[in-house]
N, C-alpha and C positions, 0 to 999 in steps of 0.2 A: 738609749736605744733598747728595744726589746730583743730577746734572744729567740732563735728559731731552732726547731728540731725537724730535720728533713731526712727522709729515707735516702740512702746512697747505696745503690745496688751494684755489685761487682759481677762482671761477666768475663768469660774466657774467649774473647773475640766476637761476641754477638751483641755488644752494647748498642751499636748503631741500629741494627735490625730491631732490637727490643724497644729502643727509644722511639723509633719511627712508628712502631705499633702502638705504644703508649700515647704518642702524640695523636694518632688517629682515634684512640679511645677518648682522650680527655680534651683534645684541642689545646689551644694556648700557644705560647711562644717557646720555640725550641732552639737552643744554641748548642752546637757540638764542636769541640776542638779535638783534633787528633794529636798524637804524639809528634808526628811530623810537623804539623803546623806550629806546635809550641817550641820546636827545636830541641825536644828532649828524647828523640828517637836515636839511641846509640846504634841500634840495629835496624837496617832498612826493612826487615821482615815485619816490624810492628809499627812502622810509620803511619799506616792507615788506621791503626786501632784507636779507639776513643780514649783520650786522656781524661776528658771531662765532658759530660753532657748534662744539660739542665733544661727541664721542662717546667715552665711556670704557667699555670692555668688562670683563666678569668676568675675562678672561684678562690684563688689564692693558694692553691696547692703547688708545692714544689717537689719535684722528683729529680734526683741526680743519679747518674750512672757513670761507669768507667770500665774499661777493659783492663784486666791484669796483664801486664807485659809478660812475654814468655820467660823472661829472666827471673820472675817471681813465682811462688807456688800458686796454683789455681785456687780460686775462691772455694771455700768450704762452708758447710753449715747451711741451714735453711734461712732464706731471706723472705721476710714477710712484710706486707704493707696492709694497712687497715684504712678503709674508706667508711666513714660513718656520718650520720646526721639524720635530719628529718625530711630532707628533700627526696621523697620516695621516687619520683619520676627520674631525677638525675641519677640516683644510686642504682635504680633498675637498669638504666641505660648503660652505666659503667659495667654492671654485672654481665649484661648480655654481650657487650663488646669484648670484655675480658675473657668470656667463655669460649671465644673462637680459638680452637686448637688446644683448649685447656682440659685438664682432668678435674672433674668436680669432686672435691673432698667432702663437702657438706652442701647439699642442694639449698638454694635460697628458699627459706620457709620460716614458719613460726618457730621462734626459739623459746626455751623454758623461761627466760626472763621477760618475755612479752614482746620483744622486738622481732623484726624479720632479719634473719642472719643466714649467710652462706659463706663457704670458703672454697676456693679453687686454686689449683697450681697451673699457672699459665704455661705456654709452650717452652719457656726457659726454666721452668721449675720454681719460679717465684710464686709464693703463696699470697693470695689476695683475700682478705676478710672484708666482707661487705655487711654492714649493720645499719638497718633502717629503723630509726627510733619509732616506737609506738606513738600514736598520736594522743593517747590518753595515758593515765596511770596504769600500773601493772594490775593483773587480775586479782592480786591479793590486797589491792587498795593502796599499796605504797607508791610513792612518786618514782618516776624514772630516775636512774642513777645520776644522770646529769643534773637533775634538780636537787637530789639528795646531797650532792657534794658541791653545789654552786659556790659555797663560801670558801672553798680551798684555793 
């Protein structure tokens, strides 16, 4: 069986709201289990918090989230997710939907490496990087990075 690498975002009580937003952006199948449903809520105050949420899209993307229970330290550090590929229309739609309520860190535009790139921090502070691969080689004549390293 192949291995998978999936983003798993931690929230302090906002995982359900964030996951519902991401579900609206990406579509797909959403499954959410609370601490209460799993029988792991020692404190009724966090029974409704998300123990595990998983969004699986038609494109094969998987995004997971969870709330950190009050008994543990709040999540720290910057959480980032990258969306990339050559489906410009789909990636543009993701960018536009994710921009709702977001702070634009880097506007979606021409990047020095020849692709279209942008970065934003959504309303929960999660940074999303969107990279739309150029349809041809780079301006210097070199192949796009995905072609240069296809043998890895």
